[in-house]
C-alpha positions in Angstrom: 66.1 109.6 74.0 65.9 107.1 76.4 67.6 107.8 80.1 67.8 105.2 82.9 69.0 105.9 86.3 69.5 103.4 89.2 66.3 103.5 90.9 65.2 103.0 95.1 62.7 100.6 96.1 60.6 100.4 99.2 59.7 96.5 99.8 56.1 96.2 101.7 55.3 99.3 101.9 53.0 100.6 104.6 53.2 97.5 106.8 55.4 96.4 109.8 58.3 95.2 107.1 58.5 98.1 105.0 62.0 98.5 104.1 63.6 100.7 101.1 66.4 98.7 99.2 68.7 99.7 96.4 67.6 98.3 92.5 70.6 95.9 93.2 68.8 94.2 96.0 65.9 93.2 94.4 67.6 89.8 93.9 67.8 88.8 96.8 64.3 88.9 97.3 62.7 85.7 96.7 59.8 85.4 93.8 56.7 85.9 93.0 57.6 89.8 93.4 55.1 92.4 92.4 56.5 96.0 90.8 53.9 98.7 91.6 54.4 102.6 90.7 52.8 104.8 89.0 52.0 106.0 85.7 55.2 107.1 83.8 57.4 106.1 87.0 59.5 104.2 84.6 58.2 100.2 85.4 58.6 99.0 81.9 62.1 100.6 81.7 62.9 98.7 85.3 61.6 95.5 84.3 63.6 96.0 80.8 66.8 96.5 83.1 66.4 93.4 86.0 66.3 91.2 83.0 69.0 92.3 81.6 70.6 92.4 85.2 68.6 88.9 87.0 68.2 87.1 83.5 65.0 85.0 82.7 62.4 86.6 79.7 60.4 89.6 80.2 56.6 90.0 78.3 54.4 92.3 77.8 51.2 91.4 80.3 48.9 91.8 77.4 51.1 89.5 75.1 51.2 87.0 77.4 47.7 87.1 78.3 46.8 86.8 74.7 49.0 84.1 73.8 47.7 80.5 73.1 50.9 78.8 72.1 53.2 78.9 75.3 56.2 77.4 74.2 57.2 80.3 72.9 57.1 82.0 76.8 58.4 79.2 78.7 61.5 79.7 81.1 61.6 76.2 82.9 60.1 76.2 86.4 63.3 77.4 87.9 63.7 80.5 85.0 62.7 83.7 85.7 59.6 85.2 84.0 59.0 89.1 84.1 55.7 90.6 83.1 55.3 93.7 82.5 52.1 95.9 82.7 49.5 93.8 84.7 47.2 97.2 84.3 47.3 96.7 80.8 45.6 93.0 80.6 42.1 93.4 80.0 39.7 91.1 81.8 36.3 89.1 80.7 33.5 88.6 83.1 34.2 87.2 86.1 37.9 87.4 85.5 40.9 89.5 86.8 43.6 90.9 84.8 45.6 88.7 87.3 43.4 85.7 87.4 44.3 85.0 83.5 47.9 85.5 84.2 47.9 83.0 86.4 46.1 80.7 84.8 48.6 81.1 81.8 51.5 80.9 84.9 49.8 77.5 86.0 49.8 76.3 82.1 53.6 76.5 82.1 54.5 75.2 85.5 53.8 77.6 87.8 57.9 79.4 86.8 59.4 82.1 89.2 57.9 85.2 88.0 57.9 89.1 88.4 54.9 91.4 87.6 55.1 95.1 86.8 51.4 96.9 87.8 50.4 100.9 88.6 49.8 101.2 91.9 46.2 102.2 91.5 45.5 98.9 89.8 46.9 96.8 91.9 44.3 94.6 94.0 46.2 94.4 97.1 45.1 91.8 99.9 42.9 89.8 97.2 45.5 89.5 94.2 47.9 88.7 97.4 45.6 86.0 98.2 45.7 84.5 94.6 49.2 84.3 94.1 49.9 82.9 97.6 47.2 80.0 97.2 49.4 79.0 94.2 52.4 79.5 94.7 52.1 78.5 98.8 54.8 81.3 99.2 53.4 85.6 100.0 54.5 87.8 97.1 56.7 90.8 97.9 55.1 94.3 96.7 58.0 96.6 95.9 57.4 100.0 95.4 59.3 102.3 93.0 60.2 105.5 94.7 60.0 109.0 93.3 63.2 110.1 91.4 65.4 112.1 94.4 66.8 115.4 93.5 70.1 113.6 93.1 68.4 111.2 90.8 66.8 114.0 89.0 69.5 116.0 88.5 71.7 112.9 87.3 69.0 112.0 84.6 68.9 115.8 83.2 72.6 115.8 83.0 72.2 112.4 80.9 68.9 113.3 78.6 70.6 116.5 76.8 73.9 118.3 77.2 72.9 121.7 76.8 70.3 121.3 80.3 72.0 122.8 83.5 69.9 120.2 85.7 69.5 122.6 88.8 68.7 125.4 87.1 66.1 123.8 85.5 65.0 121.9 88.6 65.0 125.3 90.2 63.1 126.6 87.3 60.4 123.6 87.6 59.9 124.5 91.3 59.1 128.6 90.9 56.8 126.9 88.5 54.9 125.0 91.3 55.8 121.7 89.0 57.8 119.9 91.5 55.4 117.2 91.9 56.4 116.0 88.4 60.3 115.8 89.4 60.5 112.3 90.6 58.4 111.2 87.8 60.7 110.2 84.5 58.5 110.4 81.7 57.2 114.2 83.2 60.8 115.2 83.8 61.6 114.0 80.3 59.0 116.0 79.1 59.7 118.9 80.7 63.0 118.9 79.8 61.9 118.8 75.9 60.1 121.3 76.2 62.6 123.8 78.3 64.7 123.0 75.4 62.2 125.1 72.8 63.1 128.1 75.3 59.4 129.0 75.4 58.7 128.4 79.4 57.5 125.7 81.4 53.6 124.8 81.4 51.8 126.0 84.2 50.0 122.1 84.7 50.2 118.7 83.5 47.4 118.9 80.9 49.9 121.8 79.2 52.8 119.8 79.6 50.8 117.0 77.9 49.7 119.3 75.3 53.4 121.1 74.5 54.9 117.5 74.8 52.6 115.7 72.0 53.1 118.9 69.5 57.1 118.5 70.2 57.2 114.9 69.6 55.7 114.7 66.2 58.0 117.7 64.7 60.4 116.7 61.9 63.3 116.5 63.4 66.0 115.8 60.8 66.7 119.3 58.6 66.7 117.0 55.5 63.1 116.3 55.9 61.7 119.4 56.0 59.8 118.4 53.0 58.3 114.8 54.0 55.0 114.7 54.6 55.1 114.7 58.2 56.9 117.9 58.5 54.2 119.8 55.9 51.2 118.0 57.8 49.0 120.2 60.2 49.9 119.8 63.4 46.2 119.2 64.6 45.9 116.3 61.5 49.0 114.3 62.9 47.6 115.1 66.6 44.1 113.6 66.6 45.3 110.8 64.3 47.4 109.7 66.7 44.8 110.1 69.7 42.5 107.6 66.9 45.0 104.9 66.9 46.0 105.0 70.3 42.1 105.3 71.7 41.3 102.1 69.6 44.9 100.0 70.7 43.2 100.8 74.7 40.2 100.0 73.9 41.0 96.8 72.3 43.9 96.3 74.6 46.2 95.4 71.6 50.0 96.4 71.7 50.7 98.5 68.6 50.2 99.0 64.4 51.9 96.6 61.8 53.0 98.0 58.7 54.4 94.4 57.3 52.6 92.4 55.0 49.2 91.0 56.4 50.1 87.5 56.3 53.1 88.1 58.9 50.8 90.0 61.1 51.9 89.3 64.8 48.9 87.9 67.1 47.7 90.9 69.5 48.2 94.1 67.1 46.2 95.4 64.7 47.3 95.7 60.7 47.7 99.5 59.3 45.4 98.8 56.3 42.3 98.3 59.0 42.8 102.0 60.7 43.0 103.7 57.1 39.2 104.4 57.2 38.9 105.8 60.7 37.0 108.7 61.1 39.0 111.9 62.0 42.1 110.6 61.3 43.7 111.7 58.4 47.2 111.0 59.1 47.3 107.3 60.3 50.7 106.2 58.1 52.4 109.3 58.3 52.0 109.8 62.3 53.9 106.3 62.7 56.9 107.7 61.8 57.0 110.6 64.6 58.1 110.5 67.7 54.8 109.6 69.5 55.4 105.9 68.3 58.4 103.6 68.9 59.4 100.4 66.5 59.1 97.8 68.8 60.2 95.0 66.2 60.6 95.3 62.4 57.0 96.8 60.8 55.8 96.9 64.2 54.6 100.2 66.1 53.9 101.1 69.6 52.7 104.5 71.7 56.1 105.6 73.0 54.6 105.9 76.1 50.9 105.1 77.8 50.0 108.7 79.7 50.6 110.1 76.3 48.0 107.4 74.3 45.4 107.9 77.0 45.8 111.9 76.8 45.6 111.5 72.8 43.4 108.8 72.7 40.4 110.9 74.9 41.2 113.5 72.8 40.0 112.1 70.1 37.0 110.1 71.4 35.7 113.9 72.7 35.9 114.7 68.4 33.6 111.7 67.9 31.4 112.2 70.6 30.7 116.1 69.4 30.5 114.4 65.6 27.3 112.3 67.2 29.1 108.6 68.0 26.4 107.5 70.9 27.7 108.4 74.4 25.8 104.9 75.3 27.6 103.0 72.6 31.1 104.3 74.0 30.4 103.7 77.6 29.7 100.3 76.8 33.0 99.9 75.2 34.4 101.7 78.2 32.9 100.4 81.4 32.1 97.0 82.8 29.8 96.1 85.6 29.3 99.6 86.8 32.7 100.4 87.0 35.9 100.9 84.6 38.1 98.1 83.5 41.9 99.1 84.8 43.3 99.4 81.3 41.3 102.0 81.1 41.0 104.1 83.9 44.0 106.7 82.2 41.8 106.7 78.9 38.8 107.0 81.3 39.5 110.3 83.3 41.4 112.1 80.5 37.5 111.5 78.5 36.1 113.1 81.4 38.7 116.3 81.4 38.5 117.1 77.5 34.4 116.5 77.7 32.2 118.2 79.9 29.1 116.5 78.5 30.4 113.3 79.8 32.5 114.5 82.9 29.5 114.1 85.6 29.1 110.4 84.4 32.8 109.9 84.7 33.3 111.0 88.3 30.5 109.3 89.3 31.6 106.1 88.1 35.2 106.2 88.8 36.4 109.2 91.2 39.2 108.1 92.0 40.4 107.1 89.0 39.6 110.8 87.8 41.6 111.9 90.8 44.3 110.0 89.8 45.2 110.0 86.8 43.4 112.7 85.0 43.7 116.4 85.7 42.0 118.1 88.3 42.9 121.7 88.7 41.0 122.9 86.3 37.8 121.5 87.0 35.0 124.4 87.5 33.5 124.1 91.5 30.0 122.2 90.7 32.6 119.4 89.2 35.3 119.5 92.6 32.6 119.1 94.4 31.1 116.3 93.0 34.5 114.5 92.9 34.6 115.3 96.9 31.2 113.7 97.0 31.8 110.7 95.1 35.3 109.7 96.5 33.6 110.4 100.1 30.6 107.5 98.9 33.3 105.5 97.8 35.4 105.4 100.9 32.1 104.4 102.2 31.4 101.8 100.5 35.2 100.1 100.6 37.6 102.0 103.2 40.3 100.5 101.1 39.9 101.8 97.7 43.2 102.7 97.7 44.5 99.8 98.0 48.5 99.7 98.5 48.7 103.4 96.3 49.0 105.3 99.6 51.9 107.5 98.6 51.5 111.4 98.8 49.1 113.0 95.8 48.7 116.6 95.0 45.0 117.8 95.2 45.3 120.8 94.2 42.0 120.7 92.4 40.0 120.0 95.4 41.8 122.5 98.1 39.9 125.5 97.1 37.8 128.0 99.2 34.5 127.0 97.5 34.9 123.5 99.0 36.0 124.5 102.4 32.4 123.6 104.4 32.6 120.3 102.1 36.1 119.4 103.2 35.5 120.3 106.9 32.5 118.3 106.6 34.5 115.0 105.7 37.5 115.3 108.3 34.7 115.9 111.0 32.8 113.0 109.9 33.1 110.0 112.7 33.3 107.2 110.0 
């Protein structure tokens, strides 16, 4: 279910001007404003909420970047345009995602705007400089803070009346999963799993696996004989992965099931999905909670994190079935790196496909650490990840840009890497 609690915001985090404000105070900031946060922190829900509070018009960044008829998004120079999901925009050679958005904004007469983006994919000073050049105004960066314990308690109380929030929070901490409490997506998934009464998962991978299985279950007793209820679980999940992998790689919003002559821009028609390999239930899976309706006959993944996790599972299966790794990486990599829109998918591919893990780690070590699962890495790969991060830091000491929150790195903090870690810590550079 959809639950929203008012958020705490950190303005210009990490600078001498840093300050903490309430959600209601964002209207006191002048635009442009960049809203940043980790995956699942609630950026989309937040942009929808401020749209209702501040007015203006909200649009997905991918849809906006693909639009040819910009009049559809015109708000007037004095009105506000809220653009959600800069990290979901795929850029072409020589351009960044922000370049594409700023070009569209220029064609609209440079209206006031707020943009949301994953913190790890915001390019910091370089992106800020571009905005300042166009708007002659330094943008504010606003980080969405993790849920406090009080906010998490309110979230769980509203999520389901069967949940005792304090009891569940204590159980989450007992399992060592307290890092997941501050994130509304993972907290909601933990709530879903707890309601099944089978105990909490031991790590993020297990959580996403259990949550995916729950979200495809038929909830209505009147439909126990439906094709969804009688389908094999693996067929449903791999079909979901096939759809989400295609949506992510093609930077497409969702799947349309209506008449082809009514196909909206930036979406895929269901008929184009029917012959996908390893995807026997592409029509049925759209009617599960892994997807949500985003308009008449239009279905989008319930959340990008789950889309990336499931999409990587399908790509891994295709590699095992003979898909050329060279062809796959031609689609996933660009100029020796990974486009921001694909980093989560790439990180999970590394985890579920050991045959390509070393390549993925060397290509985007911070993406692997930030979006994937490092707790279960074999020691040799954990050592490679640490070395690759050190190499990246040597090339670009500011590679984390403005993503300076605390990160749990239990996958690297292990006895076998003691000497490697000491070497990094003692390095004069």
